[in-house]
C-alpha positions as CSV (number, residue, x, y, z in Angstrom):
1,M,100.1,101.5,112.6
2,A,99.2,97.8,112.3
3,K,97.5,96.6,109.3
4,K,94.1,95.1,109.9
5,T,92.5,92.3,108.0
6,Y,88.7,92.0,108.0
7,T,86.7,89.0,107.0
8,L,83.2,89.6,105.8
9,S,80.5,86.9,106.2
10,S,78.4,87.8,103.1
11,T,79.1,87.5,99.5
12,E,76.9,90.2,97.8
13,V,75.0,93.1,99.2
14,D,72.7,95.6,97.5
15,D,70.9,97.1,100.5
16,D,72.6,99.8,102.5
17,Q,70.8,98.9,105.6
18,K,71.7,95.2,105.5
19,T,73.9,94.1,108.4
20,V,77.1,92.1,107.7
21,T,79.3,90.5,110.3
22,I,83.0,91.3,110.2
23,S,85.8,89.9,112.3
24,E,89.0,91.9,112.7
25,D,91.3,88.9,112.5
26,V,90.5,85.3,111.5
27,T,92.4,84.1,114.6
28,Q,90.1,86.2,116.9
29,T,86.5,85.6,117.8
30,K,85.6,89.2,118.3
31,E,82.9,90.2,115.8
32,E,81.2,93.5,115.1
33,K,78.0,94.1,113.2
34,V,78.0,97.0,110.8
35,T,75.6,98.1,108.1
36,I,76.7,98.6,104.5
37,A,75.9,102.3,104.9
38,Q,78.4,102.5,107.8
39,L,81.1,100.8,105.6
40,K,80.4,103.2,102.8
41,E,80.6,106.2,105.2
42,A,83.9,104.9,106.5
43,I,85.2,104.6,103.0
44,T,84.0,108.1,102.1
45,N,85.7,109.5,105.3
46,K,89.0,107.8,104.3
47,K,88.8,109.1,100.8
48,E,88.3,112.6,102.2
49,Q,91.3,112.2,104.5
50,I,93.4,111.0,101.6
51,K,92.2,114.0,99.5
52,I,93.2,116.5,102.3
53,M,96.6,114.8,102.7
54,R,97.2,114.8,98.9
55,E,96.4,118.6,98.8
56,E,98.8,119.3,101.7
57,I,101.5,117.2,100.0
58,N,101.0,119.0,96.7
59,E,101.2,122.4,98.4
60,K,104.5,121.4,99.9
61,I,105.7,120.3,96.4
62,D,104.6,123.7,95.0
63,E,106.6,125.4,97.8
64,I,109.7,123.4,97.0
65,Q,109.3,124.1,93.3
66,A,108.9,127.9,94.1
67,I,112.2,127.8,96.1
68,N,113.8,125.9,93.3
69,D,112.6,128.5,90.7
70,N,113.4,131.6,92.6
71,T,116.7,130.9,94.2
72,D,120.2,129.8,93.2
73,I,119.6,126.7,95.4
74,T,118.7,123.7,93.3
75,V,116.4,121.2,94.9
76,I,117.1,117.8,93.6
77,D,114.5,115.1,93.2
78,I,111.3,117.1,93.6
79,P,108.5,114.5,93.6
80,E,105.7,114.5,91.2
81,K,102.3,115.7,92.4
82,I,100.0,113.0,93.6
83,I,97.0,112.4,91.4
84,L,94.4,109.9,92.4
85,E,91.6,108.7,90.2
86,E,88.2,108.8,91.9
87,T,86.4,105.5,91.6
88,T,83.2,104.6,93.3
89,P,81.7,101.2,92.7
90,E,78.0,101.1,91.8
91,K,77.7,97.8,93.7
92,I,79.7,96.6,96.6
93,T,80.6,92.9,96.4
94,L,81.9,91.4,99.6
95,K,84.2,88.5,99.4
């Protein structure tokens, strides 16, 4: 999956309904208008996807640990569980 870089045209936004202009790549002229509320929703959706993936990974780690604990087979290098701190900014600053 290609990494995307977005350039935001505003510097500071307090209003969820304010529209900002973003361009996908500074070398391209394609622009898309989105509201801050839409950006917040996209961030929330990504956080939820990450949470689900983290839970699935941690379940697999538990399964591996159970195999390791209940058999004569030793699983080497069982990864640590993934712990993410939840942070939500009170104010979004666009740079």
